[in-house]
N, C-alpha and C positions, 0 to 999 in steps of 0.2 A: 344498346347493341344490335347487331344484324342478327336476325334468327330466321332459319330456314323451316317453313313449316311442312312437316311429314307426319300428317295426322294418323293416329292410331283409333281403331273402332274399339279397343280395349280398355273401357273405363265404364263408370258407373256415376250415380250422385253421391256425395258425401252424406252421412247421416245429419238431420236438421241439428242445429246448434253445436257442432263440433268445431272447434278453431283448429287451423291449422298452426300447430307448433313445433313441427320436426323437419327436418330435412335430412333425407337418407341417401348416401352416396354409395353407388356401385361401380363394378366394372364390368363390361359386357361379357368377358370371359368367352369369345368367339374368335375363329381365326381371321376373319376380316370383319371391316365396319359394315360394309353393305350387307352381309349375312346377317350381322346383329340388329342393323335398321329393318331389314324385311321380317324378322322374327318379332320383334316388337310392335309392328304393325300387321301382322299376321293374325287375324280372328281365330284362327284354329289354335294358336299358341297359347291364347289367354293370359298373356302378360304384357306390360307396357311400362312406359315410365313418363313423367311429364318433359322430359329433355334428355337427349342425347348428346354430347360434346365428343368430336372428333379428335384426332392427335393433332391435327392442324389448327385447330380452335374453331372450327365449323359448330355451330350449335343448332341442333334440330329440336321443335318442339313438336311433341305426339299428342299431349293431352292437355287442356287448359288447366291451369292450377286451381279453379275451383271444383273441378271434378276429380273425382278419385280413380287414381290410376293403380294398376295392378303390379306393384314392384316389390314388395316386402314379404308377401307370402305370410306363412306363420310366423309370428312375430310377438316382441313383448318389449316395452321399456317403462320403466318407472310407475308399474303397477297396472298398466294399461297394454291390453292385447290388440292384434288388428291394426297395425300401426298405419296401413293404408288410409284407414279412416283420416287420419291427421295430418299426414305426412305430404310432401313433395319429395318424388324420388327423380335423381340425376343420374344417369349411365354415362359411364367415361370409357369410350372405346380404348380397350387394352385386351389383349389375348389371354390373358390371366393364367393361372398355375398351369392349366392342362395344355396350353397351346403357346407358350414361350413368354411366361410373365416377363414384362420389362418396365422400366422407369415411365413417370408420365411425364411428357413433353411440356416445356415451358410454355407453348402456345396454349395447350390443352388447359394446363392451371391457370393461366391469366384469364381465359375466358370463363372457366369455373368461378373464379374470384369474382369477376364482373357480373355473370348471372347471379351468383349467390347473394353479392349485394343488393341487386335489384328484388330478389326474392325477400331478403330480410327487410327491405325498406317497405315492402307490400304486407308483410305479415308479421315483422317483430318477432323472428324465431329466435329463442336464448341461444346463446353461444352452446351451452351445454347440450343442447339439443340439437346440434350438428354432428350426426353419427354416421357410421360405417354400417353396411348391410350385416357384417358379422358381429356389430353390437347388438343389434335387436333381433338376429337370429342365429345365436353362436353355436347352435348345434349342428346347422345346416349349412352356413356360408363362411367364407374367408376374406370376403371382398370389402373394399378395394384392396386390402392386402398391405404386406410390409415396406413395400416401395412407395405407398402413398404418403405425401409430404404434409402429414396433419400439422406440424409446427408452422408451416407456411401460411395454412388456412388460418390458424389461430392468432397469427400476428395480423392478420386482416380482419379479425372478429368474427371469423366463421369456425366455430369451434373453440376449444379449450385446449391449453397444453400446461403441465404441471412446470414451474420453474423448478430448477434443480440446485438447493442449496445442498448442505451436507446431510445425505440419507442414511440412517441407521439401517444398514442392511445386515448386521451381524445377528440381531436379537433373534431368538426364536419365535417361530410363527404358530398361533393356533388357528385351525380351519375356521372356527366359527367367527374369528375376528375378520380373516379376509373375505369370508361369506356377508358379513354385515356390511363390511366397507363398500364391497361390489354391490350388494343390494340397495345400499343408500345411494350410489351413484347412478342406479338405472337398472342394471343387469338383471337377468333372471336367475337368481341365485338363493334358493331358499337356505335358512340358517338350520343345517340338519347336523351339524358338526361332524360331517362325514366328507370325506374328499370323494365325493361321488361323480357321476358322468356330468352332471347339471354345473357342479361347481369346476371341474377340469374346463369346460366350455366356456364358462365365463371367464375364468382366468386366463385362457388362451385368447379369447376375443379382447380382453383387456389389455394385455401384453402386446399383440398384434397392433392395436392402436396405439398404445403409450410407451411400449418398450418392445420394438420390432426386432431389435437384434438378437432376442431369445425368446422365441415363443415356445415354451415347454410345457405349459398347463399345469405347472407345480408352483404352488404360493410361496415363493421364497422371500426372502427379507426384502430385497429390491423391489419387488410387484407389490408388497404390503405397503412397504413406506410412498411409493408412488401414488398407491390408493389413497391412503391417508392424506397426503399432501394435496392432492387433487382435490379432495372432499373440502380440505381447509380454504383453500384457494377461490375455487370456483364458487363457494356460498357465501 
């Protein structure tokens, strides 16, 4: 695919021996594409990503894949902190929730799928480790948000999506149960038995990814059933 070089100085070396095994998807969350590109390449901003995809499908490369881009920030997944060490970050141009959040155009998603396939071919990233920024930083981030087409990507092997047979959504839910399942999926969700801030954040992130129609932060029957189903299917 055609890639436009737009280098960023905001990167460093990955730790020795750490494999690239996570792909993190973001939205830019800024009013314009050019503003986002300038910020990702501004040394004063101290942020970057490996790639940005504009709404027309144009792909910009900021940081070489073998280098450590600064995109995930304070983050956690499946027992590991500092996701930047082991991930590739892709920014999708979208104004985000603060500036007029909107659907991701077909040209943009098609380019993402093509780019993602190439990344997967090079690094063999497991489908279950294709994540949103909100998944790895649920207390801080909500991108790429409820309009992101996760089922479309999963159909292309980039991510997972639970199939929906009959879900038992009527049973009562115990907080330790949803905490255990979300932690097993990879979220930072200690099993405290209390519906605390960390649990609500993890539940909201899971819902934003897998049940975007109702992001409540409440571990209801449907959320628990989807989490259990996802664990069964993906493993």
